[in-house]
C-alpha positions in Angstrom: -3.6 15.2 15.9 -6.1 14.3 13.3 -5.9 10.7 12.0 -8.0 7.7 10.7 -9.6 5.8 13.4 -8.4 2.2 14.0 -10.5 -0.6 15.5 -8.8 0.0 18.8 -10.5 3.4 18.8 -14.0 2.0 18.8 -14.5 2.0 22.6 -13.3 5.6 23.0 -15.4 6.8 20.0 -18.4 5.2 21.7 -17.5 7.0 25.0 -17.4 10.3 23.2 -20.6 9.7 21.4 -22.3 8.8 24.6 -20.8 11.8 26.6 -22.4 14.5 24.5 -24.9 16.9 26.3 -27.2 17.3 23.2 -28.3 15.0 20.4 -28.0 12.0 22.7 -28.6 8.6 21.2 -32.1 7.4 21.7 -32.4 3.8 23.0 -34.4 2.8 20.0 -31.6 3.9 17.7 -28.7 2.1 19.3 -28.8 -1.1 17.2 -29.2 0.8 13.9 -26.4 3.2 14.8 -24.2 0.2 15.8 -24.8 -1.6 12.6 -24.0 1.5 10.5 -20.9 2.1 12.4 -19.7 -1.5 11.9 -20.3 -1.2 8.2 -18.3 2.1 8.0 -15.5 0.6 10.1 -15.2 -2.1 7.6 -15.7 0.0 4.4 -15.2 3.7 5.2 -13.3 6.0 7.5 -13.8 7.4 10.9 -11.7 10.5 11.3 -10.5 11.2 14.9 -8.9 14.1 16.8 -6.5 12.7 19.4 -5.4 14.9 22.1 -4.0 14.2 25.7 -3.6 10.6 24.7 -7.1 9.8 23.7 -9.7 10.4 21.0 -11.7 13.5 21.9 -13.7 14.0 18.8 -14.7 12.2 15.5 -16.3 12.7 12.2 -17.7 10.1 9.9 -19.7 10.0 6.6 -21.7 7.2 5.2 -20.6 6.8 1.6 -23.7 4.7 0.8 -26.2 7.5 1.2 -24.3 10.8 1.2 -24.9 11.6 4.9 -22.6 12.9 7.6 -23.3 10.0 10.0 -21.6 11.7 13.0 -19.7 14.6 14.2 -19.1 14.6 17.9 -16.6 16.2 20.4 -16.3 15.2 24.0 -17.8 17.9 26.1 -14.5 18.7 27.8 -13.0 19.7 24.5 -15.8 21.7 22.9 -15.1 25.1 21.6 -11.5 24.4 20.5 -12.3 24.0 16.7 -12.1 20.2 16.6 -15.5 19.8 14.8 -14.4 22.5 12.3 -11.3 20.7 11.6 -12.9 17.1 11.3 -16.0 17.9 9.3 -14.2 18.8 6.0 -12.6 15.4 6.0 -16.0 13.5 6.3 -17.3 15.7 3.5 -14.2 14.8 1.3 -15.0 11.2 1.8 -18.5 11.9 0.3 -17.2 13.7 -2.5 -14.7 11.0 -3.3 -17.7 8.6 -3.2 -19.3 10.6 -6.0 -21.7 12.8 -4.1 -22.2 16.4 -4.9 -24.3 17.3 -1.8 -23.8 16.1 1.8 -26.9 15.8 4.1 -27.3 15.5 7.8 -30.0 15.7 10.5 -29.7 17.5 13.9 -31.9 18.6 16.7 -33.5 22.1 16.6 -32.3 24.7 19.1 -28.9 22.8 19.7 -25.4 24.0 19.4 -25.1 21.7 16.5 -27.8 23.6 14.7 -25.9 26.8 15.2 -22.6 25.2 14.2 -24.0 23.9 10.8 -25.8 27.3 10.0 -22.5 29.2 10.7 -20.8 26.6 8.4 -23.1 27.6 5.6 -25.2 24.3 5.7 -28.8 25.0 4.3 -31.8 24.1 6.3 -34.1 22.1 3.8 -36.8 21.2 6.3 -37.7 18.7 9.1 -37.9 15.0 9.6 -41.5 14.1 10.3 -40.8 11.5 13.0 -38.8 13.7 15.4 -38.7 17.1 14.0 -35.0 17.1 13.5 -33.6 19.7 11.0 -32.4 18.3 7.8 -29.3 20.3 6.5 -27.5 20.0 3.1 -24.3 21.5 1.8 -22.7 21.4 -1.7 -19.5 19.6 -1.8 
């Protein structure tokens, strides 16, 4: 089931985020990610996939800057189409916020990179600091 997250989902969303095998959260980014997540909880939408009585994946856009802030699926639930079902909802949130293009960053050589390329996202370069790929997609 896909639904909007509630504040009660926050602990499980954090568990899903921290369970991933790739694109792990760097210790130096924890505070910034936490601040952004809190702002989005208060002002935006986290979309969640609930299965077997728990959140198993989530997608979230930041309507302040036009980015896909997160798209993560618990490793035990990968390969079931959860990310493909959730991502359009986050993109729709950006479109409603007035953006015509969505952006995101992800690590090179990851499953996420292959996922976004297969979903017609365009590689527009690399972030200097960490070499992550910058992707864009028209909304």
